[in-house]
C-alpha positions as CSV (number, residue, x, y, z in Angstrom):
1,M,75.0,81.6,104.5
2,K,78.5,82.9,104.8
3,I,81.3,80.5,105.7
4,I,84.8,82.1,105.5
5,A,88.0,80.1,105.6
6,F,91.2,81.9,106.6
7,I,93.9,80.1,104.8
8,N,97.6,80.1,103.8
9,Q,99.8,77.1,103.8
10,K,102.6,79.4,104.9
11,G,102.8,79.5,108.7
12,G,103.4,82.6,110.8
13,V,101.3,84.9,108.7
14,G,98.8,85.7,111.4
15,K,95.8,83.6,110.3
16,S,94.6,83.0,113.8
17,T,95.1,86.6,114.8
18,L,93.0,87.8,111.8
19,T,90.3,85.2,112.4
20,L,90.0,86.2,116.1
21,H,89.8,89.9,115.2
22,T,87.3,89.3,112.5
23,A,85.1,87.4,115.0
24,S,85.5,90.2,117.5
25,Y,84.7,92.9,114.9
26,L,81.6,91.1,113.7
27,V,80.3,90.4,117.2
28,R,80.7,94.1,118.0
29,K,78.6,94.8,115.0
30,G,75.8,92.7,116.5
31,H,76.3,89.6,114.4
32,K,76.1,86.0,115.5
33,V,79.5,84.3,114.8
34,L,80.6,80.7,115.0
35,T,84.4,80.2,114.7
36,I,85.9,76.8,114.1
37,D,89.5,76.0,115.0
38,L,90.8,73.6,112.4
39,D,94.4,73.9,113.5
40,S,95.6,71.2,115.9
41,Q,98.0,73.6,117.4
42,G,95.0,75.1,119.1
43,N,96.3,78.6,119.2
44,L,93.0,80.2,118.3
45,T,91.2,78.1,121.0
46,Q,93.7,79.3,123.6
47,A,93.3,82.9,122.5
48,F,89.5,82.5,122.9
49,G,90.2,81.4,126.5
50,V,88.7,78.0,126.1
51,D,90.2,75.0,128.0
52,T,89.6,71.8,126.1
53,T,90.2,69.5,129.2
54,D,87.3,67.1,129.4
55,R,85.4,68.9,126.7
56,A,84.2,67.8,123.3
57,T,86.3,69.3,120.4
58,L,86.3,69.4,116.7
59,K,88.0,66.0,116.6
60,E,85.0,64.3,118.1
61,V,82.7,66.1,115.7
62,L,84.7,65.0,112.6
63,L,84.8,61.4,113.8
64,G,81.0,61.4,114.5
65,E,81.6,60.8,118.2
66,V,79.4,63.7,119.3
67,P,76.9,65.9,117.6
68,I,78.3,69.3,116.6
69,N,76.1,71.2,119.1
70,E,77.9,69.5,121.9
71,A,81.2,70.9,120.9
72,I,80.1,74.6,120.6
73,Y,81.0,76.9,123.4
74,E,80.0,80.5,124.0
75,T,82.9,83.0,124.4
76,Q,83.5,86.8,124.3
77,F,84.1,86.5,120.6
78,G,80.9,84.5,119.8
79,Y,80.7,80.8,119.6
80,L,83.7,78.5,119.2
81,I,84.3,74.9,118.2
82,P,87.7,74.3,119.7
83,S,90.7,72.1,118.8
84,D,93.8,70.9,120.5
85,I,96.7,68.5,119.8
86,V,94.4,65.5,119.8
87,L,93.1,66.6,116.4
88,G,96.6,66.3,115.0
89,H,97.0,62.9,116.6
90,S,93.8,61.8,114.9
91,E,94.7,63.1,111.4
92,R,95.4,59.6,110.0
93,Q,92.2,58.2,111.4
94,I,90.2,61.2,110.0
95,A,91.9,61.0,106.6
96,G,91.0,57.3,106.4
97,A,87.3,57.9,106.9
98,M,84.9,57.6,104.0
99,S,84.5,61.0,102.2
100,C,87.0,62.4,104.6
101,E,87.1,65.8,102.9
102,T,83.4,66.5,103.6
103,L,83.2,65.5,107.2
104,L,82.9,69.1,108.4
105,R,80.4,69.9,105.7
106,K,78.2,67.0,106.7
107,A,78.2,68.0,110.4
108,L,78.0,71.8,110.0
109,L,75.5,72.5,107.2
110,P,72.5,70.5,108.7
111,F,73.2,72.2,112.0
112,L,73.1,75.7,110.5
113,R,69.9,74.8,108.7
114,A,68.4,73.5,111.9
115,I,69.1,76.7,113.9
116,K,68.0,79.1,111.2
117,G,65.4,81.5,112.5
118,S,66.3,80.6,116.2
119,E,67.9,82.7,118.7
120,M,71.3,81.1,117.9
121,D,70.9,81.7,114.1
122,I,74.5,82.1,112.9
123,D,75.3,85.0,110.5
124,Y,79.0,84.1,109.9
125,V,81.1,81.0,110.3
126,L,84.8,81.6,110.4
127,V,87.3,78.7,109.9
128,D,90.9,79.0,111.0
129,C,92.9,76.7,108.9
130,P,96.2,75.0,109.6
131,P,99.4,76.0,107.8
132,A,99.3,73.1,105.4
133,F,97.2,71.6,102.6
134,N,96.0,68.5,104.4
135,V,92.7,66.8,105.2
136,F,91.6,69.6,107.5
137,T,92.3,72.3,105.0
138,H,90.3,70.4,102.4
139,N,87.4,70.1,104.9
140,A,87.5,73.9,105.2
141,L,87.5,74.4,101.5
142,T,84.7,72.0,100.7
143,V,82.3,73.8,103.2
144,A,83.5,77.4,102.7
145,T,81.7,80.0,100.5
146,D,84.6,82.5,100.8
147,V,88.3,82.5,101.6
148,V,90.6,85.2,103.1
149,I,94.3,84.8,102.5
150,P,96.5,86.6,105.1
151,C,100.0,87.1,103.8
152,K,103.3,88.7,104.9
153,A,105.0,91.0,102.5
154,E,107.6,88.4,101.4
155,Q,108.3,85.9,98.6
156,W,107.3,82.8,100.5
157,S,103.8,84.2,101.0
158,L,103.6,85.1,97.3
159,D,104.6,81.6,96.4
160,A,102.0,80.2,98.8
161,L,99.3,82.3,97.1
162,D,100.1,80.7,93.7
163,Q,100.0,77.3,95.3
164,F,96.6,78.0,96.9
165,L,95.1,79.0,93.6
166,V,96.0,75.5,92.2
167,I,94.4,73.8,95.2
168,K,91.3,76.1,94.9
169,K,90.8,75.1,91.3
170,Q,91.1,71.4,92.2
171,V,88.5,71.8,94.9
172,E,86.1,73.8,92.7
173,E,86.4,71.1,89.9
174,S,86.0,68.2,92.3
175,F,83.0,69.5,94.2
176,E,81.4,71.6,91.5
177,K,81.5,74.8,93.5
178,Q,82.9,78.3,93.3
179,L,85.1,79.7,96.1
180,N,85.1,83.5,96.3
181,I,88.4,85.1,97.4
182,A,87.1,87.9,99.7
183,G,90.6,89.3,100.1
184,V,94.3,89.0,100.1
185,V,95.5,91.0,103.1
186,I,99.0,91.9,104.1
187,N,99.5,91.2,107.8
188,M,102.3,92.0,110.2
189,F,103.5,94.8,107.9
190,Q,106.6,96.8,108.7
191,S,106.5,100.0,106.8
192,N,110.1,100.9,107.6
193,I,111.4,97.9,105.6
194,K,111.8,98.8,102.0
195,T,111.6,95.3,100.7
196,Q,108.2,94.9,102.4
197,Q,107.0,98.0,100.6
198,T,108.1,96.5,97.4
199,F,106.3,93.2,98.0
200,V,103.1,95.1,98.8
201,E,103.1,96.5,95.3
202,T,104.0,93.1,93.9
203,F,101.0,91.5,95.7
204,R,98.8,94.3,94.4
205,Q,99.8,93.8,90.8
206,T,99.7,90.0,91.1
207,C,96.1,90.2,92.5
208,K,95.1,92.6,89.8
209,E,96.4,90.3,87.1
210,K,94.6,87.3,88.5
211,G,91.4,89.1,89.2
212,I,91.7,88.7,93.0
213,H,90.5,91.3,95.5
214,F,93.5,92.9,97.2
215,V,92.9,94.6,100.6
216,E,94.6,98.0,100.3
217,Q,95.0,98.5,104.1
218,P,97.9,96.5,105.4
219,I,97.8,95.5,109.0
220,R,100.9,96.8,110.7
221,Q,103.0,94.7,113.1
222,S,102.3,95.7,116.7
223,T,103.0,94.4,120.2
224,D,99.6,95.6,121.2
225,V,98.0,92.7,119.2
226,N,100.1,90.1,120.9
227,T,99.6,91.6,124.4
228,A,95.8,91.7,123.8
229,I,95.7,88.0,122.6
230,A,97.8,86.9,125.6
231,Q,94.9,88.1,127.8
232,S,92.2,86.6,125.6
233,L,91.3,90.0,124.3
234,S,91.2,91.5,120.9
235,V,93.0,94.8,120.3
236,F,89.6,96.4,119.9
237,D,89.1,95.6,123.6
238,Y,92.7,96.3,124.7
239,K,93.6,99.5,122.8
240,P,90.6,100.5,120.6
241,N,92.3,103.7,119.4
242,S,95.6,102.1,118.5
243,P,97.0,102.0,115.0
244,S,96.6,98.2,115.0
245,A,92.9,98.5,115.9
246,K,92.4,101.0,113.1
247,D,94.3,98.9,110.5
248,L,92.3,95.8,111.5
249,A,88.9,97.6,111.4
250,I,89.6,99.0,107.9
251,A,90.9,95.7,106.5
252,I,88.1,93.6,108.0
253,D,85.5,96.0,106.8
254,D,87.0,95.8,103.3
255,I,87.0,92.0,103.4
256,M,83.4,91.7,104.6
257,K,82.2,94.0,101.8
258,N,83.6,91.4,99.4
259,V,82.2,88.3,101.1
260,K,79.6,86.8,98.8
261,G,78.3,83.8,100.8
262,D,76.0,81.1,99.4
263,K,73.3,82.9,97.3
């Protein structure tokens, strides 16, 4: 079982973009993928082309109002459990629930076991986390086997990496589990900016010192990615031979080789 959380408390680092492209990449490889939008902004849900009007979402799943299978929708990028602003409005209610940090785990794991061997048998679960360490992020970390940390080549992202490592240790100690960091990846990279080149090297050295896998292929900033997502496409669909598509394919392939899953 491979459950991968895409996480960084720093916003604007391209978590949702990388999650979507990882789903697209894996589906193109023939894998069954379930993506969970844990961010109440719902950007990933919109990019998947799912309208949540009059539909069950993650909020209802976490509060036990519907079984998880009733909030799963088939899309061009595999299956999706969507979210919208209602999830954010329900944060206090969810945080007040008993064992609130394990609500997703309790809903998801029995479902994955129940469909094992069936036509829907999921190979990978991808979880797009919000840009904060809140009840939703903790739900992701308690159920995840692996994490991917998208970063920008800047100080704030470097600081956020250190902060995440503290949270990771707390979760591991509290829930007696090990979270594998499948990769720290530089996203939205601008190679013509010298300070960004310097920060890439800083990230590389920091990861080496901490024993964390650093993805050597940075993902260059490109309008192709934004244009594709605006049409509910991945750049693999929109411009498969573009530099962005090549960057993403190399980076995602590297990440997936370092995903350990639940042995």
